[in-house]
Steps between C-alpha positions, in 0.01 A plus 500: 500500500168571331360260247469631147119479505430650839405855581540604861579780740807497723624757745870575528457765773211676667284716275654371171371205300640340187254356251644218292370325193712195461860594581457856377442791738197670354449782745611629839217649701478684827261340744382599844397852596523637142295215355192729489668702223433217253132484589244606247443873483155571654368647177137463605553761775578770243254748352364365168697744281829421676425127489448528123835680453689237703331211317580658162864545602524132594298379200199392704677296767528589865864592580691446822567782746866511390409521131288808566763650733775461237323732256625857553247767591610702198393212274163460671436871443546458123214251477155623396270538797780526755571800718689581820208394721489154341878461527466585869235226536736248337772603744265442792433145383861414416626654824876470538532225240731713285763545768472139618591371154776756450323750274586856595193699595481877523180459699698380802740798499452779755405838351843655563684213334265509202549876458879456522487223239294721270747790539794271420324358195417849373866602541608188310247572226622860471865386473404248230300762310803734509722220365249418227485868401881522489519187282226629271678832462829328415327275248335804345838675475634195319210514258329191636126555541408231759641207691366246249713659229799492733454130569451415133796718398738326738436152357 
C-alpha cells in the first residue's frame, strides 16, 4: 500500500501504468510503443507562420503530439494564417496519433469510404432539412412565427 506522501509509478499490466499520489490514483497512462505520443510536438521544425499559429493556440507553450492531434482539422482551418497546406504539414508531424488515441480521422479513410460517408451525410442532412421545413410550415399554420416562440409558448 502506498504511503500518503509518496508519488510513484506502478504497472498493473504491460503498456499501462498507474500514477498515484498518496493512496489516490491520479492518472492511468499508456506506456511502451505509444509513449512517443506524449513527447513534445517538434514545433521548431514548422515554418515560422505555422509555428506562430500553434504557439498562439497553446498560449506560448509547446504542446505534445497528442494535444495537436486532438484538434480537428476544421478547427485549425478557422484560425488566422492557417490553410489546407499547413493542416497537411501538421498531419505529417502528428502521423497516426489520432487513430492511436481513439480519435476518428477522415484522413485515414480510403477515397471510396470517404465518398460514401459524404453521400450518407448529405442524405441525412436533406432528410433533416425536410423535417425542419415541415415543422416550420406547421408552426406557421398555427400562427407561431419561430421555434423560440413555440418553446416560450409551451411553458
